C-alpha positions in Angstrom: 125.9 115.8 88.4 126.9 112.2 87.4 129.7 112.2 89.9 127.4 113.5 92.6 124.8 110.8 91.9 127.6 108.2 92.2 128.5 109.8 95.6 124.9 109.4 96.8 124.8 105.8 95.6 127.9 105.1 97.7 126.3 106.8 100.7 123.3 104.6 100.1 125.4 101.5 100.2 126.8 102.6 103.6 123.3 103.3 105.0 121.8 100.1 103.7 124.7 98.2 105.2 123.9 99.8 108.5 120.2 99.0 108.0 121.0 95.3 107.3 123.2 95.1 110.4 120.4 96.6 112.5 117.9 94.1 111.2 120.2 91.2 111.7 121.1 92.2 115.2 117.5 93.0 116.1 116.2 89.7 114.8 118.9 87.6 116.4 119.8 89.3 119.7 118.6 87.5 122.8 118.4 90.8 124.7 117.7 93.7 122.4 116.7 96.7 124.5 119.0 97.8 127.4 117.9 96.8 130.9 115.1 99.0 132.1 114.2 100.4 128.7 110.8 99.3 127.4 110.9 101.1 124.1 111.3 104.5 122.5 108.9 107.4 122.7 107.5 108.0 119.2 105.5 111.2 119.4 108.3 113.7 119.3 110.4 111.8 116.7 107.2 111.6 114.6 106.8 115.4 114.7 110.5 115.8 113.8 109.9 113.4 110.9 107.0 115.4 109.6 109.1 118.5 109.8 112.1 117.0 108.0 110.1 115.3 105.3 108.1 118.5 104.7 111.4 120.3 104.1 111.7 118.3 100.9 108.7 120.4 99.7 110.2 123.7 100.8 113.5 123.0 99.1 111.7 122.0 95.9 109.7 125.3 96.0 113.0 127.2 96.5 114.4 125.5 93.5 111.3 126.4 91.4 111.7 130.1 92.4 115.4 130.1 91.5 114.6 128.4 88.2 112.3 131.4 87.3 114.9 133.9 88.6 112.9 135.0 91.6 115.6 135.2 94.2 113.3 136.5 97.0 111.2 133.3 96.7 114.3 131.1 96.5 115.8 132.7 99.6 112.6 132.5 101.6 111.9 128.9 101.0 115.6 128.0 101.2 115.8 129.7 104.6 112.7 127.9 105.7 114.3 124.6 104.7 117.4 125.5 106.7 115.2 126.3 109.7 113.4 123.0 109.4 116.6 121.0 109.1 118.0 122.9 112.1 114.8 122.2 114.1 115.2 118.5 113.3 118.7 118.5 114.7 117.6 120.4 117.8 114.8 117.8 118.3 117.3 114.9 117.9 119.6 116.6 120.5 116.7 117.0 122.9 115.7 113.3 122.4 119.3 112.1 123.0 119.5 114.1 126.2 116.4 112.5 127.6 117.1 108.8 126.7 117.7 106.3 129.5 120.5 104.5 127.6 123.8 105.4 126.0 126.0 104.4 123.1 127.6 101.6 125.2 124.3 100.1 126.5 124.1 97.0 124.4 123.7 96.4 120.8 120.5 98.5 120.6 122.2 101.5 122.2 125.2 101.3 119.9 123.2 100.8 116.7 120.6 103.5 117.7 123.2 106.2 118.3 125.3 105.0 115.2 122.3 105.2 112.9 120.7 108.4 114.2 124.0 110.1 114.7 125.3 109.2 111.2 122.0 110.5 109.7 122.2 113.6 111.9 125.7 114.2 110.6 124.3 114.2 107.1 121.5 116.6 108.1 124.1 118.9 109.5 126.1 118.7 106.3 123.0 119.4 104.3 122.2 122.5 106.4 125.8 123.7 105.9 125.5 123.2 102.2 122.2 125.1 102.1 123.8 128.0 104.1 126.6 128.1 101.5 124.1 128.2 98.6 122.1 130.9 100.4 125.2 133.1 100.8 126.1 132.5 97.2 122.6 133.7 96.2 123.7 137.2 97.2 126.5 137.3 94.7 125.3 139.1 91.6 125.0 136.8 88.6 126.0 133.7 90.6 123.3 131.6 89.0 123.6 132.9 85.4 125.6 129.9 84.3 123.5 127.3 86.0 122.2 126.1 89.3 124.4 123.0 89.9 125.2 123.7 93.5 121.5 124.3 94.4 120.4 121.2 92.4 123.0 118.9 94.0 122.3 120.3 97.5 118.6 119.7 97.0 119.2 116.2 95.7 121.3 115.5 98.8 118.5 116.9 101.0 115.9 114.6 99.4 118.3 111.7 99.9 118.7 112.6 103.6 114.9 112.7 103.9 114.4 109.2 102.3 117.1 107.7 104.6 115.3 109.2 107.6 112.0 107.7 106.6 113.6 104.2 106.5 115.4 104.9 109.8 112.2 106.1 111.5 110.3 103.0 110.3 113.1 100.7 111.5 113.9 102.3 114.8 110.7 103.9 116.0 107.8 102.0 114.4 109.3 98.5 114.4 109.8 98.2 118.1 
């Protein structure tokens, strides 16, 4: 687990570097938003944020069920977490498809897609890890020697949620 925590710390450094760059560019750019863009719609991303952040509770509940050896509860809440993460990715794809700017439309366009895309890649990786842990839950005795895979996947998921809260505040609230 120590190595995994070090990995998450290194990921934090990358994200915080991106955050710092975003803040510097936003506060110093003479023209921030692409031409014709007045701002971002907040309602749908806020709904997606609530769903993603709520998934931290469902993954926690899944872990609790696994800890007491109730695989049905683990699988149900784990699957719900997968569904919530997948819905978040779907919502992000829908948002991207309706935006009036692209990756090459100024500093804002580039940083927006870089930050949300990099985070989306992490959500996708988290969903894949959760799918692997779900499949492994059907192997008899798989968790008899510990729950490291589930614990590290859950920790990664909480990390992804915290990063998104910061991103949501930076990109959607601080317009």
